[in-house]
VOGU-3710 file (C-alpha; in Angstrom, 3 decimals, decimal comma):
1> mtpdyyhywg> 47,717/125,432/63,743  49,112/124,550/67,003  52,161/122,449/66,614  51,772/118,773/67,783  54,771/118,958/69,989  52,669/121,221/72,384  50,827/118,010/73,364  53,597/116,349/75,038  54,823/117,121/78,802  58,292/117,138/80,019
11> kaqpnvhlsd> 57,710/117,440/83,852  54,858/116,482/85,472  53,464/116,620/89,244  50,880/113,895/89,578  47,680/114,514/91,762  48,091/118,342/91,615  44,627/120,265/90,523  44,963/121,236/86,830  44,641/124,804/87,702  47,924/124,741/89,544
21> spyhllvyhs> 49,998/123,249/86,430  50,139/119,619/87,131  52,589/119,274/84,159  55,163/121,353/82,145  55,119/121,278/78,628  58,124/119,732/77,090  59,099/122,398/74,859  58,930/124,866/77,459  61,289/122,623/79,504  63,583/122,088/76,629
31> ldvaavahyl> 63,668/126,172/76,241  64,115/126,569/80,090  67,470/124,412/80,098  68,655/126,139/76,973  68,034/129,559/78,555  70,120/128,640/81,492  72,805/127,381/79,139  72,601/130,619/77,174  73,546/132,295/80,757  75,974/129,906/81,615
41> lhdyapimhd> 77,945/130,237/78,361  78,014/134,083/78,323  80,974/135,772/76,466  82,962/136,254/79,343  82,749/133,059/80,863  85,974/130,931/80,928  84,531/128,062/79,502  83,101/129,793/76,743  86,457/131,293/75,911  88,342/127,862/76,007
51> lsgyleipkp> 85,492/126,072/73,839  85,321/128,929/71,209  89,222/128,943/70,917  89,386/125,213/70,852  86,713/124,466/68,449  87,479/127,612/66,339  83,887/128,970/66,329  83,031/132,725/67,307  81,584/132,831/70,565  78,198/134,253/69,415
61> elrqllcfli> 77,703/131,419/66,813  78,998/128,802/69,197  76,686/129,828/71,882  73,640/129,507/69,792  74,811/126,243/68,553  75,319/124,844/71,952  71,840/126,276/73,136  70,239/124,422/70,151  71,849/121,122/71,034  71,099/121,400/74,506
71> glhdlgkfas> 67,451/122,476/73,733  67,345/118,869/72,681  68,501/117,220/75,403  65,133/115,615/76,339  64,458/114,699/72,651  63,449/110,942/73,719  60,631/112,495/75,732  58,655/112,724/72,503  58,226/109,001/72,757  55,020/107,749/73,730
81> sfqglyqpdy> 56,628/105,006/75,872  57,664/108,116/77,950  54,643/110,079/77,725  52,797/107,065/78,830  54,154/107,451/82,261  51,822/110,122/83,104  48,304/110,400/81,795  45,422/112,279/83,650  42,277/111,166/82,845  40,913/114,851/83,527
91> dafltkvdrs> 43,170/116,411/80,876  41,935/116,295/77,192  45,246/118,382/75,915  47,944/115,769/76,233  48,562/113,230/73,746  46,802/109,926/74,910  48,699/106,901/74,628  47,679/103,157/75,020  49,892/102,054/77,987  49,639/98,399/77,069
101> iyaydkrhda> 51,708/98,702/73,891  54,529/100,630/75,714  57,072/99,402/78,151  57,915/102,237/80,704  61,267/101,092/81,873  63,165/102,633/78,661  65,576/105,427/79,266  64,495/108,424/77,375  68,321/109,311/76,811  68,540/106,360/74,515
111> lgwcfyqnaf> 65,170/106,761/72,896  66,519/110,355/72,130  69,116/108,810/70,171  66,622/107,106/67,908  65,039/110,322/67,128  68,249/111,846/66,535  69,085/109,302/63,924  65,813/109,782/62,404  66,313/113,288/62,156  69,585/113,102/60,515
121> ingylcdidm> 68,607/110,597/57,961  65,559/112,700/56,969  67,573/116,027/56,587  66,010/117,864/59,625  69,617/118,454/61,019  71,365/119,613/57,846  71,164/119,186/54,074  71,978/115,291/53,242  72,558/116,051/49,581  76,089/115,241/49,948
131> dtrtkrqvkt> 78,154/112,259/48,997  77,967/109,170/51,488  81,564/109,800/52,816  81,182/113,394/53,925  77,576/112,446/55,290  79,007/109,663/57,328  81,672/112,071/58,361  79,085/114,692/59,533  77,195/112,369/61,210  80,087/111,172/63,199
141> glsilfncvl> 80,711/114,753/64,375  76,956/115,159/65,265  77,058/111,864/67,134  79,839/112,992/69,414  77,736/116,268/70,300  74,626/114,357/70,769  76,173/112,021/72,997  76,896/114,842/75,246  73,657/116,436/75,446  71,357/113,436/75,350
151> ghhgkpiqle> 73,612/111,680/78,216  72,485/114,062/80,441  71,452/111,757/83,320  74,900/111,197/84,686  76,277/108,713/82,457  76,608/108,217/78,739  73,714/106,746/76,497  73,854/102,956/76,751  73,646/101,960/73,060  73,488/98,705/70,786
161> dkpvdakdpl> 74,013/100,332/67,510  73,750/97,931/64,494  72,968/98,421/60,862  69,267/97,824/60,031  70,067/98,026/56,256  73,007/96,639/54,894  72,739/98,785/51,810  72,543/102,026/53,910  75,749/102,356/56,347  73,798/105,453/57,733
171> avgvkyqhei> 70,553/103,597/58,583  71,611/102,580/62,212  69,088/101,233/64,694  69,184/100,879/68,554  67,454/98,480/70,726  64,638/100,747/71,321  63,901/101,633/67,706  60,802/99,278/67,588  59,143/101,108/70,352  58,787/104,397/68,657
181> dpkdlqvanq> 55,604/105,582/67,191  56,041/106,797/63,644  53,964/109,934/64,961  56,322/110,763/67,584  59,269/110,810/65,210  57,189/113,364/62,843  56,621/115,572/66,192  60,361/115,310/67,233  61,394/116,344/63,790  58,972/119,377/64,001
191> widdlkslfa> 60,579/120,332/67,103  63,915/120,298/65,717  63,031/122,351/62,741  61,376/124,833/64,728  64,070/125,170/67,372  66,578/125,560/64,401  64,524/128,454/63,236  64,082/130,150/66,646  67,881/130,101/67,113  68,641/130,505/63,564
201> ielpvellsd> 70,886/127,725/63,335  73,233/126,529/60,343  75,077/123,438/61,486  78,657/124,028/60,479  78,840/121,092/58,031  82,448/121,716/57,124  83,813/121,494/60,748  81,555/118,583/61,276  82,940/116,575/58,523  86,841/117,473/59,625
211> kdwhtrvkhi> 88,316/114,332/61,697  90,687/116,682/63,388  87,795/118,710/64,553  86,103/115,395/65,671  89,320/114,741/67,972  88,885/118,249/69,319  85,034/117,784/70,233  86,043/114,616/72,067  88,475/116,496/74,212  85,799/119,091/74,974
221> swqlsgvtml> 82,987/116,575/75,111  83,342/116,190/78,948  82,723/119,878/79,520  79,823/120,056/77,276  78,083/117,315/78,825  78,747/118,824/82,128  77,401/122,103/81,028  74,340/120,382/79,913  73,773/118,503/83,332  74,051/121,708/85,203
231> adwlgsdtay> 71,822/123,453/82,678  69,244/120,752/83,239  69,463/120,771/86,963  69,018/124,756/87,257  66,444/124,584/84,588  64,335/121,975/86,550  64,074/124,107/89,485  60,616/124,974/90,159  61,498/127,796/92,507  62,200/129,720/89,302
241> ftyqhqvmpl> 60,546/128,058/86,381  57,335/127,390/87,325  55,013/124,795/85,370  53,422/126,081/82,291  50,700/124,121/80,383  49,010/126,712/78,668  50,113/127,278/74,785  52,141/130,276/73,879  54,538/130,977/70,791  58,085/129,718/71,289
251> adywqmtldi> 59,585/133,037/70,598  57,321/134,615/73,473  58,037/131,671/75,952  61,892/132,095/74,890  62,026/135,566/75,798  60,074/134,920/79,201  62,348/132,104/80,342  65,583/134,050/79,420  64,704/136,644/82,185  64,092/133,695/84,454
261> akrcvddkgl> 67,225/131,684/83,590  69,396/134,853/84,035  68,065/135,310/87,465  68,634/131,767/88,539  71,983/131,723/87,108  72,978/135,148/88,849  71,658/133,931/92,299  73,948/130,830/92,149  77,044/133,015/91,335  77,472/130,899/88,131
271> attlspipfs> 77,503/133,695/86,003  80,094/136,139/87,371  83,856/135,877/88,238  84,637/137,501/91,473  87,981/139,173/91,406  90,358/138,826/94,571  92,100/141,465/96,245  95,545/142,086/94,235  98,291/140,300/96,138  100,895/142,061/97,744
281> svqnsfgfsp> 102,861/139,928/100,029  102,852/137,130/102,457  103,139/139,572/105,230  100,080/141,246/104,382  98,370/138,068/103,524  99,158/136,357/106,890  100,582/138,865/109,145  104,119/137,220/109,450  107,236/137,404/107,517  107,635/134,784/105,028
291> splqawaesv> 109,587/131,453/105,328  111,991/130,559/102,508  109,402/128,454/100,755  106,736/131,305/101,046  109,159/133,816/99,863  109,697/131,716/96,787  105,798/131,520/96,213  105,513/135,265/96,353  108,157/135,920/93,853  108,508/133,044/91,436
301> tihnypqlfv> 107,597/134,154/87,812  104,253/132,626/86,925  103,350/132,115/83,333  99,788/131,756/81,489  100,328/128,255/80,444  99,323/125,319/82,440  101,614/125,114/85,630  102,435/122,241/88,063  104,038/123,143/91,386  105,620/120,485/93,738
311> ledvtgsgkt> 106,330/121,800/97,031  108,637/119,732/99,037  109,052/120,660/102,513  108,899/119,214/106,186  105,821/119,602/108,361  105,244/122,972/109,898  107,359/124,909/107,219  104,384/126,659/105,725  103,334/124,901/102,676  99,984/125,556/102,995
321> eaaltlahrl> 100,455/129,612/102,886  103,179/129,162/100,117  100,063/127,370/98,312  97,440/130,210/98,871  99,975/132,474/97,899  100,632/130,855/94,440  96,787/130,283/94,226  96,106/134,024/94,952  98,617/135,256/92,544  97,125/132,875/89,620
331> mgmgevdgfy> 93,593/134,450/90,615  94,899/137,666/90,306  96,286/137,054/86,748  92,944/135,838/85,634  94,435/132,295/85,043  91,973/130,686/87,675  88,616/131,945/89,230  89,171/129,830/92,257  90,712/126,643/93,832  90,092/123,182/95,368
341> fglpttatsn> 92,091/122,156/98,220  92,056/118,350/98,671  93,312/116,508/101,591  93,670/113,023/102,769  91,130/112,726/105,385  87,933/114,570/106,419  89,752/115,358/109,800  92,248/117,354/107,754  89,917/118,574/105,462  87,758/119,828/108,412
351> amferiekfm> 90,807/121,522/109,935  91,644/123,106/106,518  88,266/124,477/106,178  88,632/126,422/109,356  91,784/127,987/108,067  90,565/128,904/104,595  87,300/130,248/106,045  89,515/132,851/107,951  91,479/133,393/104,880  88,634/134,506/102,639
361> ptlygksdkq> 88,496/138,449/103,892  92,381/138,357/102,871  91,584/136,744/99,529  88,352/138,838/98,605  87,936/141,435/101,277  84,548/142,771/102,061  81,885/143,084/99,177  78,147/142,871/98,603  78,142/139,579/97,081  80,811/137,274/98,856
371> pslilahgsk> 82,317/134,180/96,811  81,061/130,666/97,783  83,052/128,625/100,547  82,093/125,056/100,268  83,313/121,884/102,364  83,116/118,616/100,670  83,130/115,195/102,147  80,593/112,806/103,224  80,399/114,169/106,848  80,584/117,819/106,028
381> nmnatfreli> 77,220/118,487/107,543  78,770/117,396/110,943  81,033/120,225/110,938  80,006/123,079/113,113  81,569/125,897/111,197  80,294/124,462/107,965  76,698/123,840/109,498  76,490/127,422/110,761  77,212/128,611/107,379  74,515/126,519/105,724
391> nnansnyssi> 71,833/127,353/108,479  72,157/131,198/108,137  71,834/130,306/104,141  68,505/128,188/104,922  67,253/130,840/107,306  67,450/133,381/104,371  66,461/131,029/101,522  62,823/131,382/102,295  62,939/135,037/102,178  64,214/135,196/98,702
401> ghskntsrea> 61,257/133,239/97,383  61,710/129,492/97,382  58,319/129,307/96,289  57,188/129,740/92,570  54,760/132,424/93,220  57,062/134,395/95,605  58,663/137,888/94,625  62,310/137,436/94,065  63,539/140,794/95,367  66,656/140,053/97,404
411> tgdeissqch> 69,514/141,805/99,116  73,308/140,539/98,352  74,006/138,732/101,491  70,788/136,533/100,910  71,444/135,639/97,510  75,074/134,725/98,785  73,624/132,589/101,328  71,295/130,885/98,870  74,243/130,297/96,775  75,945/128,433/99,480
421> awfassnkra> 73,165/126,641/100,219  72,692/125,138/96,421  76,352/124,316/96,433  76,522/122,537/99,721  73,437/120,385/98,986  75,469/117,851/97,098  79,266/117,054/96,948  78,863/116,940/93,120  77,588/120,570/93,168  80,157/121,465/95,820
431> llanigvgti> 83,043/121,583/93,240  81,315/124,186/91,150  81,905/126,757/94,052  84,272/129,407/93,668  86,464/128,005/96,824  86,371/124,374/97,811  87,916/122,299/100,822  87,583/118,655/101,207  88,933/115,197/100,622  91,079/114,498/97,562
441> dqallaalpk> 88,436/111,747/96,724  85,918/114,117/95,794  88,175/115,547/92,946  89,454/112,322/91,996  85,883/111,143/91,345  85,947/113,246/88,259  88,287/110,647/86,799  86,165/107,682/87,431  83,081/106,609/85,759  80,747/107,443/88,479
451> khqplrllgl> 77,474/109,316/88,129  77,692/112,916/86,829  81,606/112,690/86,690  81,253/115,296/83,773  79,727/117,743/86,318  82,601/117,265/88,869  85,025/117,878/86,019  83,233/121,079/84,987  83,372/122,183/88,738  87,457/121,948/88,513
461> hhkvlifdev> 87,630/123,866/85,218  89,607/127,037/85,610  90,585/126,261/89,122  93,967/125,509/90,603  93,927/122,137/92,242  95,889/122,025/95,690  96,494/118,610/97,016  98,320/118,163/100,218  100,231/115,169/101,748  100,321/113,594/98,183
471> hsadsymfel> 103,139/111,243/99,329  100,305/109,333/101,092  98,855/108,151/97,963  99,324/104,453/97,277  100,032/103,049/93,754  96,310/102,844/93,168  95,541/106,268/94,083  98,689/107,700/92,570  97,465/106,233/89,109  93,862/108,271/89,705
481> lksllqvhlh> 95,912/111,348/90,605  97,811/111,282/87,529  94,660/110,959/85,437  93,086/113,719/87,140  95,995/115,807/86,645  96,371/114,834/82,790  92,554/115,919/82,132  92,914/119,422/84,162  96,161/119,980/82,121  94,395/119,502/78,927
491> qgghaillta> 91,576/121,860/80,249  94,428/124,497/80,861  94,411/124,056/84,397  97,218/124,384/87,072  97,957/122,255/90,104  99,954/122,660/93,208  101,077/119,496/95,061  102,286/119,596/98,711  104,504/116,820/100,385  107,133/116,043/102,834
501> tlsldkreal> 108,422/112,882/101,885  107,869/112,244/98,179  109,990/110,004/96,660  112,204/111,031/93,471  110,650/108,505/91,038  107,066/110,032/91,997  108,176/113,426/91,391  109,556/112,509/88,087  106,590/110,737/86,936  104,594/113,642/87,836
511> aklwlgleap> 106,726/115,801/85,850  106,644/113,771/82,737  102,921/113,456/82,985  102,668/117,167/83,132  105,062/117,538/79,979  103,384/114,779/78,114  106,386/112,838/78,127  104,974/109,688/79,867  105,410/106,601/77,808  102,624/104,237/77,630
521> syvktvtpnv> 102,939/100,897/79,403  103,750/98,940/76,171  106,750/101,059/75,532  109,792/99,438/77,006  112,505/102,166/76,546  113,095/104,412/79,229  112,825/108,413/78,625  115,559/110,437/80,043  114,923/112,198/83,487  113,523/115,631/83,586
531> tqsthfplat> 114,214/116,464/86,962  117,394/116,266/88,259  117,739/117,827/91,937  117,814/115,729/94,999  117,823/118,574/97,264  115,427/118,779/100,158  113,399/121,149/100,614  112,677/121,723/96,983  110,369/123,848/95,014  109,594/122,247/91,585
541> hitmtpdtdt> 107,763/124,494/88,880  106,679/122,732/85,676  105,218/124,509/82,849  103,446/123,028/79,852  104,258/125,506/77,265  104,953/125,552/73,351  107,359/128,396/74,002  110,909/126,785/73,585  112,242/130,285/75,179  110,532/129,383/78,563
551> dtvvetpits> 111,940/127,015/81,003  109,812/123,997/81,396  111,366/122,641/84,690  112,841/124,863/87,180  114,046/122,996/90,721  114,808/125,612/93,285  116,380/124,477/96,575  114,774/125,876/99,772  116,055/126,454/103,202  113,689/125,208/105,709
561> pervsrklkv> 112,863/127,694/108,775  115,157/127,153/111,610  111,936/126,286/114,181  111,260/123,465/111,871  114,610/121,761/111,602  114,738/118,955/114,055  117,347/116,389/114,962  115,803/113,217/116,617  118,108/110,506/118,242  116,572/107,229/117,382
571> dflhqssdvi> 116,714/104,493/119,902  115,379/100,772/119,751  113,681/98,524/121,905  113,140/94,793/120,845  110,283/93,688/123,305  107,059/95,230/123,888  107,254/94,546/127,576  110,431/96,891/127,313  108,100/99,263/125,964  105,760/98,906/128,806
581> dylvkasqnh> 108,349/99,567/131,273  109,571/102,543/129,611  105,979/104,285/129,148  105,320/103,508/132,809  108,514/105,208/133,841  107,721/108,248/131,547  104,216/108,653/133,141  105,753/108,311/136,650  108,189/111,243/135,645  105,051/113,297/134,707
591> qcavwvrntv> 105,855/113,146/131,191  103,351/112,489/128,350  103,857/109,880/125,863  102,288/108,278/122,639  102,828/104,603/121,436  101,948/104,396/117,836  101,051/100,881/116,862  100,679/99,088/113,615  97,390/97,350/114,206  94,280/97,911/116,251
601> tdaidaydel> 94,504/94,540/118,018  98,258/95,316/119,329  96,912/98,747/120,391  94,161/97,275/122,406  96,745/94,559/123,858  99,052/97,423/124,948  96,337/99,281/126,505  95,384/96,261/128,532  98,969/95,792/129,567  99,457/99,254/130,610
611> lnagvaaenl> 96,376/99,340/132,946  97,756/95,822/134,344  101,162/97,631/134,956  99,452/100,071/137,217  98,764/103,137/134,986  95,672/104,664/135,935  92,805/104,577/133,789  92,154/108,289/133,874  95,777/108,869/132,611  95,515/106,173/129,642
621> llfhsrfala> 93,773/106,852/126,489  93,223/104,573/123,414  92,767/105,602/120,022  92,103/103,566/116,798  89,712/103,325/113,807  87,275/101,014/115,466  85,423/103,304/117,569  82,008/104,646/116,862  82,232/108,239/115,246  80,694/109,534/118,614
631> drsriestvl> 83,608/108,254/120,637  86,026/108,766/118,000  85,486/112,665/118,225  85,392/112,634/121,880  88,808/110,836/122,115  90,123/113,373/119,381  89,124/116,061/121,662  90,974/114,378/124,674  93,986/113,942/122,546  94,000/117,551/121,649
641> dwfgkhstpa> 93,384/118,479/125,277  96,218/116,336/126,645  98,960/116,653/123,647  97,545/119,547/121,793  99,355/122,959/120,776  97,662/124,760/123,984  97,863/121,790/126,270  98,956/122,814/129,888  101,493/121,035/132,221  98,828/119,963/134,474
651> kragkiliat> 96,776/118,346/131,475  99,863/116,604/129,933  101,540/115,363/132,925  101,770/111,607/133,375  99,290/111,104/130,150  99,945/107,925/127,744  98,349/107,617/124,430  98,036/104,298/122,600  97,396/104,687/118,901  97,411/103,530/115,529
661> qvfqesldad> 97,767/105,205/111,909  94,873/107,677/112,685  97,018/109,351/115,143  99,484/110,575/112,626  97,092/111,523/109,817  95,297/114,493/111,317  96,268/115,739/114,752  98,394/118,642/115,672  99,841/116,722/119,018  102,940/117,183/120,757
671> adimvsdlcp> 104,200/114,381/122,873  107,430/114,434/125,292  108,027/110,793/124,445  107,165/108,869/121,419  107,334/105,254/120,658  106,696/103,443/117,269  106,324/99,984/115,852  108,587/99,541/113,012  107,096/100,871/109,809  108,477/102,221/106,374
681> idyliqragr> 110,430/105,377/106,864  107,667/107,685/105,454  105,470/106,781/107,870  107,924/106,825/110,756  109,071/110,481/109,683  105,106/111,630/109,992  104,880/109,720/113,485  108,072/111,548/114,425  106,759/114,896/113,583  104,437/114,609/116,639
691> lhrhkrdisg> 107,438/114,603/118,963  108,358/117,709/120,466  106,397/119,509/117,747  106,086/122,763/119,757  108,729/124,407/122,077  108,036/123,752/125,536  109,907/124,296/128,840  110,825/121,597/131,412  107,371/121,522/132,781  105,554/121,460/129,616
701> qritdshtrv> 104,568/124,742/129,238  104,702/126,042/125,678  106,970/128,464/124,630  105,476/131,372/122,554  108,410/133,829/122,664  111,190/131,848/120,796  113,715/134,923/120,795  113,819/134,861/124,578  113,449/131,285/125,708  114,343/127,855/124,162
711> esrpppvltv> 113,169/124,386/124,300  114,077/123,240/127,880  112,835/119,490/127,888  115,335/116,829/127,329  116,332/116,225/124,010  113,841/114,243/121,887  114,372/110,504/121,331  112,175/108,393/118,854  112,249/104,922/120,243  111,265/102,243/117,775
721> lapkfsteps> 109,975/98,972/118,805  111,627/96,720/116,281  113,279/93,263/115,929  117,052/93,032/116,312  118,815/94,225/113,031  120,726/91,416/110,860  122,431/91,705/107,830  121,216/88,259/107,125  117,657/88,005/108,586  115,258/85,045/108,643
731> anwyselfpk> 112,224/85,175/106,887  110,094/85,461/109,978  112,494/88,273/111,069  109,669/90,848/111,222  106,538/88,307/111,950  108,022/87,091/115,218  107,656/90,408/116,973  104,745/91,615/114,861  102,465/88,520/113,903  99,593/91,024/112,828
741> sqyvyrhlgq> 101,559/93,655/111,600  103,244/91,691/108,721  99,521/91,929/107,098  99,739/95,569/107,207  103,385/96,517/105,893  103,825/93,585/103,711  107,098/94,767/102,142  109,506/93,189/104,607  112,294/94,770/102,449  111,098/98,377/102,932
751> lwltmrilqq> 111,088/97,649/106,838  114,460/96,178/106,916  115,810/98,947/104,686  113,984/101,514/107,103  116,073/99,834/110,131  119,270/99,798/108,355  119,365/103,412/107,309  118,112/104,125/111,264  121,003/102,276/112,491  123,342/103,811/110,080
761> qgyldlpkda> 122,555/107,284/110,882  121,114/106,974/114,373  119,432/110,234/113,930  116,360/111,553/112,022  117,932/115,037/111,154  115,352/116,990/109,331  115,220/118,333/106,736  118,763/117,903/106,105  118,599/113,963/105,606  114,921/113,719/104,477
771> rlliesvyaa> 115,846/112,920/100,788  118,586/110,268/101,925  116,213/108,605/104,403  113,428/108,360/101,909  115,770/107,137/98,885  117,601/104,704/101,135  114,219/102,793/101,246  112,393/103,456/97,953  114,935/103,896/95,313  115,567/101,304/92,587
781> eaqlqipdal> 119,191/100,812/93,955  118,067/100,396/97,532  115,470/97,386/96,458  118,132/95,571/94,849  119,758/95,134/98,599  117,155/93,518/100,157  118,330/90,249/101,577  117,182/86,902/100,017  115,273/85,595/103,059  112,667/88,753/102,803
791> ladskadmsq> 112,714/88,720/99,079  109,590/86,460/98,668  107,208/88,625/100,809  108,710/91,928/99,374  108,026/90,524/95,759  104,597/89,678/96,708  104,015/93,088/97,875  105,463/94,739/94,852  103,006/92,397/92,856  100,059/93,697/94,662
801> qkrkqhsakd> 101,200/97,160/94,080  101,273/96,278/90,289  97,814/95,130/90,727  96,765/98,261/92,560  98,119/100,140/89,538  96,122/97,918/86,741  92,844/97,997/88,857  93,279/101,583/88,890  93,916/101,809/85,125  91,052/99,565/84,552
811> alidwekgyc> 88,739/101,723/86,521  89,914/104,852/84,840  88,233/106,796/81,919  89,835/106,908/78,372  89,611/110,578/77,647  90,478/110,364/74,178  87,210/108,382/73,461  85,152/111,338/74,339  81,984/111,304/76,774  80,347/108,138/75,451
821> eksqarwfgs> 79,981/104,674/76,540  83,033/103,273/74,904  85,147/105,805/77,342  84,884/103,103/79,968  83,461/99,360/79,702  82,003/99,494/82,775  80,144/102,702/83,614  79,277/102,747/87,268  75,957/100,848/86,829  77,680/97,474/85,768
831> esainseant> 77,595/94,485/88,198  81,379/93,834/87,688  82,917/93,707/90,983  85,740/96,226/90,166  83,596/98,858/88,711  80,438/98,524/90,561  82,215/100,276/93,228  84,761/102,610/91,403  86,420/103,726/94,372  89,153/106,382/95,001
841> rfqeiptcev> 90,827/104,125/97,627  91,950/100,408/96,864  90,351/98,077/99,581  92,728/95,344/99,934  90,538/94,099/102,766  86,514/94,889/102,147  85,082/96,960/104,529  81,516/98,116/105,509  79,921/100,487/107,809  78,366/99,013/111,036
851> vilrteqsdd> 75,534/101,088/112,812  75,896/100,052/116,528  72,390/99,904/118,192  71,674/99,538/122,059  68,301/98,606/123,992  66,334/100,938/125,655  63,966/99,932/128,706  60,271/100,924/128,175  57,091/100,459/130,270  56,180/97,139/128,453
861> hnqigfyadv> 59,115/95,972/126,622  62,542/96,520/125,209  62,975/99,014/122,492  66,234/99,721/120,463  67,820/102,886/119,599  71,198/104,206/118,265  74,287/103,979/120,394  74,771/107,783/120,374  72,358/109,020/122,723  72,297/112,803/121,006
871> sefqlelstv> 69,949/114,784/119,458  71,374/115,233/116,053  73,294/112,957/113,719  72,367/109,675/115,750  73,065/107,300/112,811  76,335/108,983/111,947  77,628/109,042/115,403  76,809/105,416/116,264  78,452/104,140/113,010  81,951/102,468/113,021
881> kigesmadkl> 83,889/100,969/109,838  85,351/97,547/110,054  86,592/94,822/107,855  83,766/92,730/106,147  85,272/89,560/107,756  84,811/90,784/111,077  81,577/92,052/110,461  80,293/88,653/109,237  80,983/87,467/112,475  78,735/89,846/114,437
891> tevpsqfakq> 75,465/88,281/115,760  72,587/89,478/113,591  69,852/91,575/115,530  67,342/89,212/117,157  64,187/88,804/114,942  61,843/90,106/117,859  63,348/93,674/116,812  62,569/93,056/113,293  59,475/95,481/113,145  61,769/98,171/114,828
901> immlkeryrg> 64,430/97,740/112,431  62,188/98,082/109,671  60,869/101,541/111,066  64,303/102,714/111,314  64,954/101,832/107,813  62,114/103,864/106,957  62,927/106,876/108,734  66,684/106,973/107,925  67,621/106,978/104,146  70,326/104,685/103,321
911> leykrlwlad> 70,224/102,645/106,586  69,372/99,773/104,402  72,918/99,701/102,885  74,562/99,305/106,471  74,865/96,745/108,819  72,971/96,679/111,956  74,230/95,150/114,970  72,829/95,138/118,664  75,754/95,068/120,892  73,856/93,746/123,802
921> addkftydke> 72,666/90,880/122,179  76,077/89,691/120,849  77,820/86,847/122,890  81,042/87,036/120,836  81,927/90,785/120,320  80,847/93,738/122,517  81,303/97,576/122,286  83,210/99,468/124,862  83,386/103,353/124,698  87,170/103,050/126,101
931> kglveinsmt> 88,213/100,242/123,831  85,989/100,194/120,754  84,578/97,207/118,885  86,408/94,202/120,468  86,250/90,428/120,866  84,604/89,743/124,397  87,499/87,225/124,997  89,811/90,181/124,678  88,088/91,964/127,633  90,512/91,105/130,393
//
């Protein structure tokens, strides 16, 4: 007799003729997913090695157990309330459901929990002839596991458990229990029983009843849920797993789908580990002699315990190559399979992607099957190099059978191309690639209660995390970083952090975190420091090891290369009009100059003032965040053309750039003259890094042979626009000169301390004085010396930083709870303001994306279109991000264009979540390609 469970569907394609398999039987889809898991969890997979060792279950038994559990991931689909969603009239095989009885909005993951509860109570999962205490403990262990596999749609199951029988503590119901048909329960139990027989499963009752084992299962539950999600994604790919509605024995189908699953997993490169070329030296890898930091990276002793490397050195010292050297060596030892390189911005991510793409042959050489290299951020598809990689993949994808009826013979290159295309289709998948480059945000999302968070965490497993410019993380992002490092450490991972201006207290916090010495917030006692060195540059190597003979913290002083050692004189100006005169004179002397301002409004004002002072428009450029992406990209190209490494004397002569913080974050620019508004010392050092960045002669021609020619421009001077220094400043000491900047840099004490140390030193002597400069502003002792008049604003900012920390901690996942709804009170779907957008960046001022529209003349009436008149990425290139308060002041698109707006929203997915603004129809604001989005009354 055919088991009743064959009459339940798991995947459906409505309106498809019956002969084309309009649905896939539920038990077959379940086996498809289990078969994928079978190959993801092969004996040599790092994840299998870790799970088996940690759970104390031999690999063969564990593989069968996990495949059995993952085969039950869609258990809730046996509910008639789900089956009622698809009831073809012409099909006589499927179970018929009276649709009027069932609600169709119930999640099948929670319905699956009902079936699991019933199966346990009725002895279908294990023998329940045991005492109540043991039975309860076994059920606790099973519940942890079933939370992982049933909650496979991106978030834990949302349950409302409560006893339904006070006399039986094991009889637990959920909110959907009354909607379960008793016949469906019988069928689900029959499926569980037959699946146990197919996989020859005997549940490890002794382990399931062990409380210590429960704790360990919670620790690995994040990886198990990630494997389930990945297996479900792959097992749902109809390019491999064609719909099957004809009944065949489970054992026969299992053998058939195993072959398909192997091909699917192999094609994605998820079942094999590609070994790199053995590392030999920096010279062989990069073609030049190592800097001191790189020499340390190629010779430092590397352990097989989780390691944290903190590399502190000035910009241009070769930190990137040092990090890649460490990553290469770790890969060669088999400690990791790849790396994820996270950077602070999309622009820096794009630049690093170009470098890593060129580094890949050095890392892997040339072979038939190349590893996957993926760019991961929201605008990745606009990167030309990445787009070319994926376009090549897409052109090959059809040739390898992206059709369920096509032969799947393929070349190694074609398979590799498809691999790239699959990883690139989602930032969540991107982290699963062998090598990933992107924003740090993509990795930090693994620590937040966002959809498919376990899949991101799985992608980071057995990789080394490399994060650049960690000093730029504010108190909110730093908490997220610590949480991610904590869980990565417990995955047995390694991390490399690169920085130029990290404070001692942050380095100490990272070291204690890695060594498990970070005290809970409620503990008031201060533990002794584990880091001691105040040298800069410095390489700190921290190893989490139970071996007491192995050094846990090793701090190695480093010498910076002479080429990056710089001594910049610091001068001050106290009126913006003086800066205007200074820049005009520099332009007349054929020098190129940059003025970095703290706010967009101040930058626009300076731009107007320089035009009024007689600077030719063709010699003047404005660069800030309030430009549409089309213009921002154009301006970035112009900045590099005028100020970049390869700029020529003719292009540089007389040019002036007025910019905000966007200039210091990403561009490899080189100015003859630099002016900066007063800002905290670390930002000032970052800005100064663009002053005389490359050696040039008096004409501005770059010097490429440093052995025969030396810098011949006048000695560099960093000019700072600042109020006059006073040991007893007034409360409006800063705001009188910078009425708008005071809302950007609110800790006036840090600004005063910055100016004080600059006055005392007179120079930025880097790297010699880097530690002195940073600690003179950020050390606790320095904070005690802030003048009384500035304390109120400084304390207000410190309170805000504390609020950021608390906000981050409130948004983070509690790893100890395991993968379940209790691990975070507000899993992403909540209406709560703080967690409905569990962001990687703290937004003091809420922002929104505005899409700029323009009118186009047609024969009979006005049409509207995107601002960017280009063939590709019109929507993206027409978008600007501004504060919500400013966006609220923009005039709404006139109602006469309502139909056209509706058509645009239908055509462009996601447009309904952005603000649309027709610049031509606004009488308060306008958009100018040279000035960006501005108020009309400021267009002088």
